[in-house]
C-alpha positions, 0 to 999 in steps of 0.5 A: 550275830545270834539272836541272844547276842543281839538281845544282850547288845540292845539291853547294854545300849538301853542301860547306857542310855538310862545311866546317861539320862540319870547323870544329866540330872545329877550333874546338870548345873541347872539341877544343882542350882534348883537344889541350892535355891531351895531354902527355909528361913525359919524352922517349922518346929520353932513356930509354936514358940513364937510369942512376938513379931515386930514389923517395921515398914515405911515408917510404920511399926506393928507389934504382934504379941501372943498371950494365952494362945491368942494373938493381939496387935498393939496400937497406941498401947491398946491390945486389939485381937489379931487375925490368927490365920493371917499370922499363920499364913505369914509364917508359912511363907518362911517355914515352907521349903521353896525357891530362894536362890542366892543373888549375892554375898557381897555387902557392897551389893546390899544397897542395890537390893534395897537391903541396907540397914535402915533402908529395908523393911524389917521383921523380927520373930521372938521367943520371949527375949530370944531372937528366932529370926530377924530379916530385912526385906528389900526391893522386888526384881524388875519383873516384880515376881521376886523380892530380895531378903537377907538375914540381919547382920548377914551378907547373903541375899536371896530372892523369892516369894513376893507375898512376904511384902504384902504382909509386911507393908499392910496397914495395922487394920489388916491384922485386926480380927474384927469379927463380932463373934471371933473364933474360939480355940480355932473353931468358927461359930456355926448356925447349929451352935445357936439355941436362941437369937433375939433382935431388938431394933427401933423398939421392936423385938424379934426372937428366933427359937430353936425346937429340935432342928426347926425354928420359931420366929416372932411374926412368922407363921411358917418359918423357912429353916434354911433362910433362918440358918443363912441369916444366923450365919450372917450374924455370926460372920459379921465384921467391922471395918475398924476399931475405934478405941475402947468403950467408955462410961459415956458411950451409950449404944442402946438403939439396937441389940442382938443377943445370941444364946449358944447351946453350950450356955454362952451368951453374947450381946452386941449393942449397936448405935443408931445408924449415921447419915451413911448408914454406918453404926458403932458397936460393942460386944459383951465382955469385950472393951472395943468399939467396932465400926460397922459399915452400912452394907454389913449392919443393914443385913442384921435387921430384917422384917419377919415376913422375909423369914416366911417359907414360900 
């Protein structure tokens, strides 16, 4: 056999092997299963239309509503601010294509998956009065790495990402946006946005004033800029651990206050109660009607002696 014929023969064998290799993926049952398991519960294009989410889980009902581009959670007929990023993360599970293989299409199997109506947890997404998605969440599998889900009034059962259960079974407080300085238009307040900060505690007044990129501080002759920036970030990131209803005329929080003046002219005042025996405080924020519960570890970081801001 000549060299040229040998070359043609070898190239032919290589070509056949390549075709067999490609065919093994195209016609493989496992490959087919992987493609058929890929699934999206909710079209991503509909996310911006969603203005209400109802969650029913273990006797707990949670209603999330969107008004003027802001999310709220309704508890005891009070609309509390909700954590927008948490809601977005929840919806991402349902809008991203991921493995959700079909486990059954037989209605008689619903009970074994924990997906009988009235037995399963249920989540409904609305656009006005229109139902965009209505799903039931059942049992985890024996390994705890997949949860069973089906659409309401449909028989097909799929299993997949167990994170969905984390969101559905979480208590109402997990949805609260408890930041004293919540995001505006999706942006987090930064230390650079603060022009002046005034802290009043136990009758003592401490003022932090910005001059260009430096700070002046009451009682500190040589202020530490990085330390002050860190402290202001602490103030801006302060969160409560719960809401305790609405502020009333009888409620007086006059023991301490923090007044933040931003460079854009916005002024926010936080009034705090005297700490209780455990160091916990109550707080309310100007132009908001909610009473925040502030844990001791968080409230304690808001008040510091001037000497702690001296440059070393």
